Each structure stands twice: as C-alpha cells, then as structure tokens.
N, CA, C and O atoms as CSV, one atom per row, in Angstrom:
chain,resi,resn,atom,element,x,y,z
A,1,MET,N,N,-108.547,98.361,148.705
A,1,MET,CA,C,-109.886,97.856,148.973
A,1,MET,C,C,-110.897,98.923,148.583
A,1,MET,O,O,-110.693,100.108,148.846
A,2,THR,N,N,-111.974,98.503,147.963
A,2,THR,CA,C,-113.022,99.393,147.490
A,2,THR,C,C,-114.333,99.023,148.165
A,2,THR,O,O,-114.707,97.851,148.221
A,3,GLU,N,N,-115.026,100.035,148.678
A,3,GLU,CA,C,-116.351,99.787,149.269
A,3,GLU,C,C,-117.358,99.665,148.129
A,3,GLU,O,O,-117.492,100.567,147.302
A,4,ILE,N,N,-118.064,98.533,148.100
A,4,ILE,CA,C,-119.137,98.403,147.114
A,4,ILE,C,C,-120.454,98.264,147.862
A,4,ILE,O,O,-120.523,97.705,148.956
A,5,LYS,N,N,-121.497,98.795,147.231
A,5,LYS,CA,C,-122.826,98.779,147.848
A,5,LYS,C,C,-123.683,97.728,147.168
A,5,LYS,O,O,-123.507,97.419,145.989
A,6,GLY,N,N,-124.611,97.188,147.936
A,6,GLY,CA,C,-125.551,96.210,147.410
A,6,GLY,C,C,-126.392,95.667,148.538
A,6,GLY,O,O,-126.250,96.073,149.692
A,7,THR,N,N,-127.270,94.744,148.195
A,7,THR,CA,C,-128.059,94.102,149.244
A,7,THR,C,C,-127.226,92.963,149.834
A,7,THR,O,O,-126.277,92.479,149.218
A,8,ASN,N,N,-127.602,92.559,151.020
A,8,ASN,CA,C,-126.905,91.427,151.630
A,8,ASN,C,C,-127.089,90.163,150.792
A,8,ASN,O,O,-126.208,89.303,150.774
A,9,GLN,N,N,-128.225,90.040,150.097
A,9,GLN,CA,C,-128.442,88.898,149.204
A,9,GLN,C,C,-127.418,88.925,148.064
A,9,GLN,O,O,-126.878,87.885,147.686
A,10,GLU,N,N,-127.157,90.105,147.524
A,10,GLU,CA,C,-126.153,90.224,146.454
A,10,GLU,C,C,-124.771,89.832,146.969
A,10,GLU,O,O,-123.995,89.194,146.258
A,11,PHE,N,N,-124.469,90.214,148.204
A,11,PHE,CA,C,-123.175,89.827,148.785
A,11,PHE,C,C,-123.118,88.319,149.041
A,11,PHE,O,O,-122.067,87.700,148.876
A,12,LEU,N,N,-124.237,87.737,149.440
A,12,LEU,CA,C,-124.286,86.287,149.624
A,12,LEU,C,C,-124.063,85.576,148.287
A,12,LEU,O,O,-123.320,84.597,148.226
A,13,ASP,N,N,-124.689,86.052,147.231
A,13,ASP,CA,C,-124.499,85.474,145.904
A,13,ASP,C,C,-123.041,85.611,145.456
A,13,ASP,O,O,-122.472,84.689,144.872
A,14,LEU,N,N,-122.451,86.762,145.734
A,14,LEU,CA,C,-121.045,86.990,145.391
A,14,LEU,C,C,-120.151,86.033,146.175
A,14,LEU,O,O,-119.204,85.470,145.626
A,15,LEU,N,N,-120.452,85.853,147.452
A,15,LEU,CA,C,-119.684,84.921,148.280
A,15,LEU,C,C,-119.748,83.512,147.706
A,15,LEU,O,O,-118.728,82.830,147.611
A,16,ARG,N,N,-120.927,83.081,147.329
A,16,ARG,CA,C,-121.083,81.739,146.735
A,16,ARG,C,C,-120.277,81.622,145.445
A,16,ARG,O,O,-119.648,80.594,145.192
A,17,GLY,N,N,-120.297,82.675,144.634
A,17,GLY,CA,C,-119.515,82.671,143.400
A,17,GLY,C,C,-118.028,82.574,143.684
A,17,GLY,O,O,-117.309,81.835,143.012
A,18,LEU,N,N,-117.570,83.315,144.673
A,18,LEU,CA,C,-116.153,83.277,145.046
A,18,LEU,C,C,-115.776,81.904,145.594
A,18,LEU,O,O,-114.699,81.389,145.293
A,19,GLU,N,N,-116.647,81.314,146.388
A,19,GLU,CA,C,-116.358,79.992,146.940
A,19,GLU,C,C,-116.261,78.937,145.846
A,19,GLU,O,O,-115.580,77.926,146.018
A,20,GLY,N,N,-116.928,79.164,144.733
A,20,GLY,CA,C,-116.854,78.251,143.606
A,20,GLY,C,C,-115.526,78.318,142.867
A,20,GLY,O,O,-115.280,77.539,141.946
A,21,LEU,N,N,-114.678,79.241,143.269
A,21,LEU,CA,C,-113.377,79.429,142.614
A,21,LEU,C,C,-112.210,78.980,143.486
A,21,LEU,O,O,-111.057,79.249,143.149
A,22,LYS,N,N,-112.477,78.316,144.574
A,22,LYS,CA,C,-111.419,77.926,145.507
A,22,LYS,C,C,-110.370,77.022,144.875
A,22,LYS,O,O,-109.222,77.020,145.320
A,23,GLU,N,N,-110.730,76.256,143.854
A,23,GLU,CA,C,-109.795,75.312,143.238
A,23,GLU,C,C,-109.010,75.919,142.078
A,23,GLU,O,O,-108.100,75.278,141.553
A,24,VAL,N,N,-109.345,77.144,141.669
A,24,VAL,CA,C,-108.677,77.767,140.528
A,24,VAL,C,C,-107.252,78.157,140.908
A,24,VAL,O,O,-107.010,78.689,141.991
A,25,GLN,N,N,-106.315,77.887,140.002
A,25,GLN,CA,C,-104.900,78.172,140.234
A,25,GLN,C,C,-104.584,79.621,139.871
A,25,GLN,O,O,-105.298,80.240,139.082
A,26,GLY,N,N,-103.519,80.151,140.445
A,26,GLY,CA,C,-103.064,81.517,140.164
A,26,GLY,C,C,-102.892,82.267,141.461
A,26,GLY,O,O,-103.870,82.526,142.162
A,27,LYS,N,N,-101.671,82.618,141.791
A,27,LYS,CA,C,-101.349,83.224,143.084
A,27,LYS,C,C,-102.129,84.521,143.338
A,27,LYS,O,O,-102.821,84.638,144.350
A,28,THR,N,N,-102.023,85.480,142.438
A,28,THR,CA,C,-102.677,86.769,142.660
A,28,THR,C,C,-104.190,86.616,142.701
A,28,THR,O,O,-104.856,87.164,143.580
A,29,PHE,N,N,-104.727,85.867,141.745
A,29,PHE,CA,C,-106.175,85.633,141.695
A,29,PHE,C,C,-106.642,84.936,142.965
A,29,PHE,O,O,-107.638,85.340,143.564
A,30,SER,N,N,-105.934,83.899,143.377
A,30,SER,CA,C,-106.306,83.146,144.584
A,30,SER,C,C,-106.273,84.030,145.823
A,30,SER,O,O,-107.138,83.919,146.693
A,31,LEU,N,N,-105.287,84.897,145.903
A,31,LEU,CA,C,-105.171,85.806,147.040
A,31,LEU,C,C,-106.362,86.767,147.082
A,31,LEU,O,O,-106.929,87.009,148.148
A,32,LEU,N,N,-106.738,87.309,145.932
A,32,LEU,CA,C,-107.892,88.219,145.871
A,32,LEU,C,C,-109.184,87.495,146.232
A,32,LEU,O,O,-110.017,88.025,146.967
A,33,VAL,N,N,-109.341,86.292,145.716
A,33,VAL,CA,C,-110.537,85.498,146.025
A,33,VAL,C,C,-110.598,85.230,147.528
A,33,VAL,O,O,-111.645,85.415,148.147
A,34,ALA,N,N,-109.493,84.800,148.113
A,34,ALA,CA,C,-109.459,84.487,149.549
A,34,ALA,C,C,-109.762,85.717,150.405
A,34,ALA,O,O,-110.524,85.633,151.368
A,35,ARG,N,N,-109.172,86.844,150.056
A,35,ARG,CA,C,-109.430,88.069,150.822
A,35,ARG,C,C,-110.895,88.485,150.731
A,35,ARG,O,O,-111.492,88.906,151.721
A,36,ASN,N,N,-111.465,88.364,149.541
A,36,ASN,CA,C,-112.869,88.743,149.367
A,36,ASN,C,C,-113.809,87.786,150.096
A,36,ASN,O,O,-114.801,88.216,150.683
A,37,ILE,N,N,-113.501,86.501,150.059
A,37,ILE,CA,C,-114.306,85.535,150.817
A,37,ILE,C,C,-114.281,85.909,152.294
A,37,ILE,O,O,-115.322,85.931,152.951
A,38,ASN,N,N,-113.105,86.200,152.808
A,38,ASN,CA,C,-112.956,86.562,154.218
A,38,ASN,C,C,-113.760,87.822,154.553
A,38,ASN,O,O,-114.471,87.858,155.557
A,39,SER,N,N,-113.649,88.831,153.727
A,39,SER,CA,C,-114.329,90.100,153.975
A,39,SER,C,C,-115.849,89.949,153.938
A,39,SER,O,O,-116.548,90.451,154.818
A,40,ILE,N,N,-116.356,89.259,152.920
A,40,ILE,CA,C,-117.810,89.109,152.787
A,40,ILE,C,C,-118.360,88.175,153.862
A,40,ILE,O,O,-119.432,88.426,154.413
A,41,ALA,N,N,-117.636,87.103,154.163
A,41,ALA,CA,C,-118.092,86.173,155.205
A,41,ALA,C,C,-118.205,86.881,156.553
A,41,ALA,O,O,-119.156,86.653,157.301
A,42,LYS,N,N,-117.235,87.736,156.858
A,42,LYS,CA,C,-117.287,88.517,158.109
A,42,LYS,C,C,-118.518,89.418,158.130
A,42,LYS,O,O,-119.214,89.525,159.139
A,43,HIS,N,N,-118.768,90.061,156.993
A,43,HIS,CA,C,-119.913,90.964,156.883
A,43,HIS,C,C,-121.230,90.212,157.075
A,43,HIS,O,O,-122.149,90.727,157.714
A,44,LEU,N,N,-121.327,89.005,156.530
A,44,LEU,CA,C,-122.579,88.238,156.575
A,44,LEU,C,C,-122.737,87.380,157.827
A,44,LEU,O,O,-123.781,86.757,158.019
A,45,LYS,N,N,-121.717,87.340,158.680
A,45,LYS,CA,C,-121.745,86.488,159.880
A,45,LYS,C,C,-122.986,86.710,160.751
A,45,LYS,O,O,-123.580,85.729,161.197
A,46,PRO,N,N,-123.405,87.952,161.014
A,46,PRO,CA,C,-124.613,88.140,161.836
A,46,PRO,C,C,-125.854,87.498,161.212
A,46,PRO,O,O,-126.727,87.015,161.934
A,47,ILE,N,N,-125.939,87.490,159.900
A,47,ILE,CA,C,-127.085,86.872,159.228
A,47,ILE,C,C,-126.998,85.354,159.365
A,47,ILE,O,O,-128.002,84.681,159.596
A,48,GLU,N,N,-125.789,84.828,159.219
A,48,GLU,CA,C,-125.585,83.382,159.395
A,48,GLU,C,C,-126.004,82.950,160.795
A,48,GLU,O,O,-126.669,81.928,160.964
A,49,VAL,N,N,-125.614,83.728,161.789
A,49,VAL,CA,C,-125.972,83.420,163.175
A,49,VAL,C,C,-127.490,83.499,163.359
A,49,VAL,O,O,-128.085,82.647,164.020
A,50,ALA,N,N,-128.109,84.521,162.775
A,50,ALA,CA,C,-129.562,84.689,162.901
A,50,ALA,C,C,-130.329,83.562,162.211
A,50,ALA,O,O,-131.460,83.259,162.593
A,51,ALA,N,N,-129.726,82.943,161.204
A,51,ALA,CA,C,-130.403,81.891,160.438
A,51,ALA,C,C,-130.277,80.506,161.069
A,51,ALA,O,O,-130.976,79.576,160.668
A,52,LYS,N,N,-129.399,80.368,162.042
A,52,LYS,CA,C,-129.160,79.046,162.635
A,52,LYS,C,C,-130.423,78.550,163.341
A,52,LYS,O,O,-130.969,79.234,164.207
A,53,PRO,N,N,-130.879,77.352,162.964
A,53,PRO,CA,C,-132.089,76.828,163.615
A,53,PRO,C,C,-131.840,76.484,165.083
A,53,PRO,O,O,-130.720,76.160,165.479
A,54,THR,N,N,-132.897,76.561,165.873
A,54,THR,CA,C,-132.788,76.201,167.280
A,54,THR,C,C,-132.557,74.698,167.409
A,54,THR,O,O,-132.800,73.934,166.475
A,55,LYS,N,N,-132.089,74.296,168.567
A,55,LYS,CA,C,-131.861,72.869,168.829
A,55,LYS,C,C,-133.174,72.097,168.695
A,55,LYS,O,O,-133.204,70.997,168.143
A,56,GLU,N,N,-134.244,72.679,169.200
A,56,GLU,CA,C,-135.550,72.029,169.133
A,56,GLU,C,C,-135.974,71.793,167.686
A,56,GLU,O,O,-136.478,70.723,167.345
A,57,PHE,N,N,-135.764,72.803,166.836
A,57,PHE,CA,C,-136.152,72.653,165.436
A,57,PHE,C,C,-135.268,71.622,164.736
A,57,PHE,O,O,-135.753,70.848,163.911
A,58,GLN,N,N,-133.996,71.610,165.055
A,58,GLN,CA,C,-133.083,70.626,164.447
A,58,GLN,C,C,-133.519,69.199,164.796
A,58,GLN,O,O,-133.539,68.317,163.937
A,59,GLU,N,N,-133.866,68.990,166.065
A,59,GLU,CA,C,-134.318,67.663,166.501
A,59,GLU,C,C,-135.620,67.281,165.802
A,59,GLU,O,O,-135.788,66.135,165.385
A,60,LEU,N,N,-136.531,68.225,165.673
A,60,LEU,CA,C,-137.795,67.980,164.981
A,60,LEU,C,C,-137.540,67.638,163.511
A,60,LEU,O,O,-138.166,66.732,162.960
A,61,SER,N,N,-136.641,68.351,162.898
A,61,SER,CA,C,-136.307,68.120,161.493
A,61,SER,C,C,-135.771,66.707,161.266
A,61,SER,O,O,-136.128,66.052,160.287
A,62,VAL,N,N,-134.918,66.243,162.171
A,62,VAL,CA,C,-134.372,64.885,162.061
A,62,VAL,C,C,-135.506,63.860,162.150
A,62,VAL,O,O,-135.546,62.899,161.382
A,63,LYS,N,N,-136.424,64.074,163.093
A,63,LYS,CA,C,-137.561,63.145,163.245
A,63,LYS,C,C,-138.425,63.133,161.986
A,63,LYS,O,O,-138.835,62.072,161.514
A,64,VAL,N,N,-138.695,64.312,161.452
A,64,VAL,CA,C,-139.541,64.407,160.259
A,64,VAL,C,C,-138.850,63.733,159.069
A,64,VAL,O,O,-139.496,63.017,158.304
A,65,GLN,N,N,-137.560,63.956,158.912
A,65,GLN,CA,C,-136.831,63.327,157.803
A,65,GLN,C,C,-136.890,61.804,157.888
A,65,GLN,O,O,-137.047,61.120,156.877
A,66,ARG,N,N,-136.764,61.291,159.089
A,66,ARG,CA,C,-136.847,59.835,159.276
A,66,ARG,C,C,-138.228,59.325,158.861
A,66,ARG,O,O,-138.344,58.299,158.190
A,67,LEU,N,N,-139.262,60.046,159.263
A,67,LEU,CA,C,-140.634,59.646,158.912
A,67,LEU,C,C,-140.897,59.795,157.407
A,67,LEU,O,O,-141.651,59.016,156.825
A,68,VAL,N,N,-140.279,60.787,156.792
A,68,VAL,CA,C,-140.423,60.962,155.341
A,68,VAL,C,C,-139.841,59.753,154.623
A,68,VAL,O,O,-140.446,59.234,153.685
A,69,LYS,N,N,-138.667,59.303,155.060
A,69,LYS,CA,C,-138.039,58.122,154.450
A,69,LYS,C,C,-138.914,56.881,154.620
A,69,LYS,O,O,-138.983,56.023,153.740
A,70,GLU,N,N,-139.572,56.809,155.763
A,70,GLU,CA,C,-140.444,55.659,156.041
A,70,GLU,C,C,-141.848,55.846,155.446
A,70,GLU,O,O,-142.702,54.965,155.544
A,71,GLU,N,N,-142.062,57.016,154.828
A,71,GLU,CA,C,-143.343,57.356,154.195
A,71,GLU,C,C,-144.521,57.260,155.164
A,71,GLU,O,O,-145.572,56.722,154.817
A,72,LYS,N,N,-144.347,57.771,156.356
A,72,LYS,CA,C,-145.393,57.750,157.385
A,72,LYS,C,C,-146.048,59.132,157.468
A,72,LYS,O,O,-145.796,59.893,158.403
A,73,THR,N,N,-146.875,59.439,156.501
A,73,THR,CA,C,-147.503,60.747,156.361
A,73,THR,C,C,-148.330,61.134,157.580
A,73,THR,O,O,-148.257,62.275,158.038
A,74,ASP,N,N,-149.110,60.205,158.105
A,74,ASP,CA,C,-149.967,60.501,159.264
A,74,ASP,C,C,-149.125,60.904,160.478
A,74,ASP,O,O,-149.468,61.837,161.203
A,75,GLU,N,N,-148.022,60.189,160.684
A,75,GLU,CA,C,-147.155,60.501,161.820
A,75,GLU,C,C,-146.465,61.859,161.639
A,75,GLU,O,O,-146.237,62.585,162.606
A,76,ILE,N,N,-146.138,62.185,160.387
A,76,ILE,CA,C,-145.528,63.494,160.109
A,76,ILE,C,C,-146.506,64.600,160.471
A,76,ILE,O,O,-146.143,65.563,161.146
A,77,GLU,N,N,-147.733,64.460,160.023
A,77,GLU,CA,C,-148.760,65.472,160.315
A,77,GLU,C,C,-148.984,65.616,161.813
A,77,GLU,O,O,-149.121,66.731,162.316
A,78,ALA,N,N,-149.022,64.501,162.526
A,78,ALA,CA,C,-149.210,64.541,163.981
A,78,ALA,C,C,-148.033,65.233,164.659
A,78,ALA,O,O,-148.220,66.041,165.568
A,79,LEU,N,N,-146.828,64.916,164.217
A,79,LEU,CA,C,-145.620,65.524,164.790
A,79,LEU,C,C,-145.601,67.034,164.524
A,79,LEU,O,O,-145.243,67.824,165.397
A,80,GLU,N,N,-145.990,67.416,163.314
A,80,GLU,CA,C,-146.048,68.845,162.985
A,80,GLU,C,C,-147.109,69.557,163.829
A,80,GLU,O,O,-146.903,70.691,164.260
A,81,GLU,N,N,-148.227,68.899,164.060
A,81,GLU,CA,C,-149.289,69.489,164.869
A,81,GLU,C,C,-148.821,69.672,166.322
A,81,GLU,O,O,-149.091,70.702,166.940
A,82,GLU,N,N,-148.126,68.679,166.855
A,82,GLU,CA,C,-147.602,68.745,168.222
A,82,GLU,C,C,-146.567,69.860,168.379
A,82,GLU,O,O,-146.418,70.427,169.462
A,83,ASN,N,N,-145.855,70.170,167.296
A,83,ASN,CA,C,-144.748,71.126,167.356
A,83,ASN,C,C,-145.041,72.393,166.556
A,83,ASN,O,O,-144.137,73.014,165.999
A,84,LYS,N,N,-146.298,72.757,166.511
A,84,LYS,CA,C,-146.733,73.918,165.732
A,84,LYS,C,C,-145.975,75.188,166.135
A,84,LYS,O,O,-145.579,75.979,165.280
A,85,GLU,N,N,-145.778,75.372,167.429
A,85,GLU,CA,C,-145.109,76.578,167.919
A,85,GLU,C,C,-143.651,76.632,167.443
A,85,GLU,O,O,-143.175,77.684,167.017
A,86,THR,N,N,-142.953,75.508,167.516
A,86,THR,CA,C,-141.552,75.441,167.063
A,86,THR,C,C,-141.465,75.750,165.572
A,86,THR,O,O,-140.557,76.457,165.134
A,87,ILE,N,N,-142.406,75.223,164.796
A,87,ILE,CA,C,-142.418,75.453,163.348
A,87,ILE,C,C,-142.722,76.922,163.049
A,87,ILE,O,O,-142.099,77.511,162.165
A,88,GLU,N,N,-143.658,77.509,163.764
A,88,GLU,CA,C,-143.993,78.924,163.551
A,88,GLU,C,C,-142.819,79.823,163.926
A,88,GLU,O,O,-142.561,80.821,163.252
A,89,GLU,N,N,-142.105,79.475,165.001
A,89,GLU,CA,C,-140.925,80.245,165.397
A,89,GLU,C,C,-139.864,80.197,164.303
A,89,GLU,O,O,-139.217,81.203,164.013
A,90,ARG,N,N,-139.686,79.011,163.692
A,90,ARG,CA,C,-138.695,78.867,162.611
A,90,ARG,C,C,-139.108,79.692,161.397
A,90,ARG,O,O,-138.268,80.336,160.768
A,91,LYS,N,N,-140.400,79.677,161.064
A,91,LYS,CA,C,-140.885,80.475,159.935
A,91,LYS,C,C,-140.629,81.966,160.179
A,91,LYS,O,O,-140.207,82.688,159.276
A,92,ALA,N,N,-140.889,82.414,161.405
A,92,ALA,CA,C,-140.645,83.821,161.752
A,92,ALA,C,C,-139.155,84.140,161.678
A,92,ALA,O,O,-138.763,85.209,161.211
A,93,GLN,N,N,-138.333,83.208,162.142
A,93,GLN,CA,C,-136.885,83.386,162.095
A,93,GLN,C,C,-136.422,83.534,160.639
A,93,GLN,O,O,-135.631,84.424,160.327
A,94,LEU,N,N,-136.912,82.666,159.756
A,94,LEU,CA,C,-136.522,82.715,158.346
A,94,LEU,C,C,-137.028,83.987,157.665
A,94,LEU,O,O,-136.361,84.526,156.782
A,95,ALA,N,N,-138.199,84.463,158.073
A,95,ALA,CA,C,-138.720,85.721,157.524
A,95,ALA,C,C,-137.824,86.891,157.934
A,95,ALA,O,O,-137.571,87.795,157.137
A,96,ALA,N,N,-137.350,86.868,159.175
A,96,ALA,CA,C,-136.445,87.920,159.653
A,96,ALA,C,C,-135.115,87.869,158.886
A,96,ALA,O,O,-134.559,88.909,158.533
A,97,VAL,N,N,-134.618,86.671,158.637
A,97,VAL,CA,C,-133.377,86.517,157.870
A,97,VAL,C,C,-133.581,87.026,156.450
A,97,VAL,O,O,-132.709,87.695,155.895
A,98,ASP,N,N,-134.728,86.710,155.864
A,98,ASP,CA,C,-135.041,87.191,154.516
A,98,ASP,C,C,-135.027,88.717,154.480
A,98,ASP,O,O,-134.517,89.310,153.530
A,99,ASP,N,N,-135.583,89.350,155.506
A,99,ASP,CA,C,-135.556,90.815,155.595
A,99,ASP,C,C,-134.127,91.330,155.695
A,99,ASP,O,O,-133.783,92.345,155.088
A,100,MET,N,N,-133.298,90.633,156.458
A,100,MET,CA,C,-131.893,91.040,156.602
A,100,MET,C,C,-131.173,90.945,155.251
A,100,MET,O,O,-130.326,91.782,154.937
A,101,LEU,N,N,-131.508,89.934,154.463
A,101,LEU,CA,C,-130.872,89.767,153.158
A,101,LEU,C,C,-131.287,90.862,152.174
A,101,LEU,O,O,-130.550,91.163,151.235
A,102,LYS,N,N,-132.458,91.454,152.384
A,102,LYS,CA,C,-132.938,92.530,151.518
A,102,LYS,C,C,-132.312,93.879,151.871
A,102,LYS,O,O,-132.361,94.815,151.074
A,103,ASP,N,N,-131.726,93.979,153.062
A,103,ASP,CA,C,-131.136,95.241,153.504
A,103,ASP,C,C,-129.958,95.640,152.622
A,103,ASP,O,O,-129.192,94.792,152.164
A,104,ASN,N,N,-129.829,96.947,152.393
A,104,ASN,CA,C,-128.678,97.480,151.669
A,104,ASN,C,C,-127.520,97.664,152.630
A,104,ASN,O,O,-127.710,98.011,153.796
A,105,SER,N,N,-126.324,97.430,152.130
A,105,SER,CA,C,-125.133,97.629,152.948
A,105,SER,C,C,-123.939,97.838,152.025
A,105,SER,O,O,-124.095,97.924,150.807
A,106,SER,N,N,-122.761,97.919,152.604
A,106,SER,CA,C,-121.544,98.034,151.802
A,106,SER,C,C,-120.456,97.173,152.434
A,106,SER,O,O,-120.413,96.977,153.649
A,107,VAL,N,N,-119.583,96.670,151.573
A,107,VAL,CA,C,-118.510,95.778,152.013
A,107,VAL,C,C,-117.225,96.191,151.306
A,107,VAL,O,O,-117.239,96.582,150.139
A,108,GLY,N,N,-116.117,96.099,152.030
A,108,GLY,CA,C,-114.812,96.356,151.433
A,108,GLY,C,C,-114.384,95.168,150.588
A,108,GLY,O,O,-114.261,94.053,151.096
A,109,ILE,N,N,-114.161,95.401,149.314
A,109,ILE,CA,C,-113.837,94.339,148.362
A,109,ILE,C,C,-112.520,94.671,147.658
A,109,ILE,O,O,-112.236,95.833,147.366
A,110,ASN,N,N,-111.731,93.644,147.394
A,110,ASN,CA,C,-110.538,93.791,146.556
A,110,ASN,C,C,-110.974,93.510,145.128
A,110,ASN,O,O,-111.249,92.364,144.774
A,111,LEU,N,N,-111.038,94.560,144.299
A,111,LEU,CA,C,-111.444,94.375,142.913
A,111,LEU,C,C,-110.424,93.493,142.197
A,111,LEU,O,O,-109.236,93.522,142.517
A,112,ILE,N,N,-110.891,92.714,141.233
A,112,ILE,CA,C,-110.035,91.788,140.506
A,112,ILE,C,C,-109.802,92.334,139.108
A,112,ILE,O,O,-110.749,92.558,138.355
A,113,LYS,N,N,-108.537,92.548,138.764
A,113,LYS,CA,C,-108.198,93.023,137.422
A,113,LYS,C,C,-108.292,91.852,136.444
A,113,LYS,O,O,-107.979,90.709,136.778
A,114,GLU,N,N,-108.729,92.173,135.234
A,114,GLU,CA,C,-108.878,91.130,134.213
A,114,GLU,C,C,-107.595,90.346,133.998
A,114,GLU,O,O,-107.634,89.132,133.801
A,115,GLU,N,N,-106.466,91.028,134.035
A,115,GLU,CA,C,-105.188,90.335,133.772
A,115,GLU,C,C,-104.819,89.322,134.859
A,115,GLU,O,O,-103.937,88.489,134.649
A,116,HIS,N,N,-105.485,89.385,136.017
A,116,HIS,CA,C,-105.209,88.433,137.091
A,116,HIS,C,C,-106.095,87.189,137.028
A,116,HIS,O,O,-105.910,86.245,137.795
A,117,ILE,N,N,-107.053,87.200,136.109
A,117,ILE,CA,C,-107.962,86.056,135.992
A,117,ILE,C,C,-107.277,84.956,135.186
A,117,ILE,O,O,-106.873,85.192,134.047
A,118,PRO,N,N,-107.140,83.769,135.752
A,118,PRO,CA,C,-106.501,82.657,135.032
A,118,PRO,C,C,-107.285,82.272,133.770
A,118,PRO,O,O,-108.497,82.475,133.694
A,119,ASN,N,N,-106.593,81.730,132.812
A,119,ASN,CA,C,-107.203,81.359,131.530
A,119,ASN,C,C,-108.225,80.242,131.655
A,119,ASN,O,O,-109.138,80.153,130.834
A,120,ASP,N,N,-108.094,79.390,132.661
A,120,ASP,CA,C,-108.982,78.226,132.745
A,120,ASP,C,C,-110.297,78.498,133.486
A,120,ASP,O,O,-111.047,77.565,133.771
A,121,VAL,N,N,-110.577,79.753,133.796
A,121,VAL,CA,C,-111.832,80.097,134.456
A,121,VAL,C,C,-112.936,80.125,133.402
A,121,VAL,O,O,-112.754,80.650,132.304
A,122,THR,N,N,-114.079,79.553,133.758
A,122,THR,CA,C,-115.202,79.485,132.816
A,122,THR,C,C,-116.119,80.702,132.967
A,122,THR,O,O,-116.114,81.361,134.007
A,123,PRO,N,N,-116.900,80.993,131.933
A,123,PRO,CA,C,-117.871,82.089,132.057
A,123,PRO,C,C,-118.848,81.858,133.211
A,123,PRO,O,O,-119.246,82.805,133.890
A,124,GLU,N,N,-119.227,80.612,133.429
A,124,GLU,CA,C,-120.143,80.289,134.527
A,124,GLU,C,C,-119.536,80.689,135.881
A,124,GLU,O,O,-120.237,81.178,136.766
A,125,GLN,N,N,-118.228,80.474,136.022
A,125,GLN,CA,C,-117.557,80.839,137.269
A,125,GLN,C,C,-117.428,82.354,137.410
A,125,GLN,O,O,-117.493,82.878,138.522
A,126,LEU,N,N,-117.248,83.055,136.301
A,126,LEU,CA,C,-117.043,84.496,136.350
A,126,LEU,C,C,-118.335,85.303,136.475
A,126,LEU,O,O,-118.326,86.413,137.008
A,127,LEU,N,N,-119.419,84.759,135.996
A,127,LEU,CA,C,-120.681,85.499,135.979
A,127,LEU,C,C,-121.048,86.138,137.322
A,127,LEU,O,O,-121.419,87.311,137.346
A,128,PRO,N,N,-120.956,85.401,138.448
A,128,PRO,CA,C,-121.315,86.039,139.724
A,128,PRO,C,C,-120.333,87.130,140.159
A,128,PRO,O,O,-120.635,87.911,141.062
A,129,LEU,N,N,-119.159,87.187,139.523
A,129,LEU,CA,C,-118.123,88.123,139.947
A,129,LEU,C,C,-118.038,89.382,139.089
A,129,LEU,O,O,-117.199,90.243,139.356
A,130,LEU,N,N,-118.866,89.510,138.087
A,130,LEU,CA,C,-118.752,90.627,137.161
A,130,LEU,C,C,-118.714,91.984,137.859
A,130,LEU,O,O,-118.045,92.901,137.384
A,131,SER,N,N,-119.410,92.123,138.960
A,131,SER,CA,C,-119.471,93.413,139.660
A,131,SER,C,C,-118.146,93.794,140.325
A,131,SER,O,O,-117.952,94.954,140.688
A,132,ILE,N,N,-117.234,92.832,140.488
A,132,ILE,CA,C,-115.962,93.148,141.157
A,132,ILE,C,C,-114.752,92.972,140.232
A,132,ILE,O,O,-113.609,93.013,140.689
A,133,ILE,N,N,-115.001,92.777,138.939
A,133,ILE,CA,C,-113.907,92.674,137.978
A,133,ILE,C,C,-113.746,94.039,137.314
A,133,ILE,O,O,-114.713,94.652,136.861
A,134,LYS,N,N,-112.480,94.499,137.271
A,134,LYS,CA,C,-112.243,95.784,136.598
A,134,LYS,C,C,-111.266,95.624,135.468
A,134,LYS,O,O,-110.945,96.599,134.788
C-alpha cells in the first residue's frame, strides 16, 4: 500500500472512477479496485456523513419536487419563504462540505500495475485512475 496525497475532492473523483470499474473482469485488477474503493470510501466517510441532509430538509425537498412537477411556482416560493431557515442551514452545511473537499489529505492506495489492467478497459474508464497506475 502506498500513501498518496491529494485533496478530498481528488479522492472522491478517484472513488467514482473506481466504482465505474466494478463490472470489469480480471481477478487481480478486481481485487485492487475493490481494496481501493474500500480504503477511499473509509477515508471519505466523515464527509459523506457531514453532507447528509437533515430530515427536515429531506421532507421539504420532497414537497418542493412535488410542486415542481405540478408547476405550482407560487406555492414553491411560499414554501421556500416559510422554510428559509432550513434552506439556509442546508446551504451552510454544503459550504462546509465543500471546504472539507478542498482539504489536503493522504490515503493508502494499492497502486495498479499496467500488466494487471484487463484489455477491455476503455480510456474513459482509465482516465480517472492515471494517478494510481504504475
């Protein structure tokens, strides 16, 4: 395992890239992908928890979505006005998460050797992983 440095956003992007490879065949490659997903997901768990919307915001979101489908603009505005504090709290929460994603950190990663990459992997799939391929 190798410690690599980067921002939490870079690790999130890497995690998404790795998750896009879950269907790719190859024992060694699959094992490396799975281990890296596990390692990065553990590292990012506090950010995931911090990003979870409150129950109040989730309920408000469902109401707003229903009104959007019904195209009731006036009711949406009234609902948003009534729940201004909940919306402001969510904005502050997302700003804090954004700051967390900008933070530098390091994660233990299993580097992937080129010879372990299956032939059917596309450049699009590999692009997010370039930093961990050796």
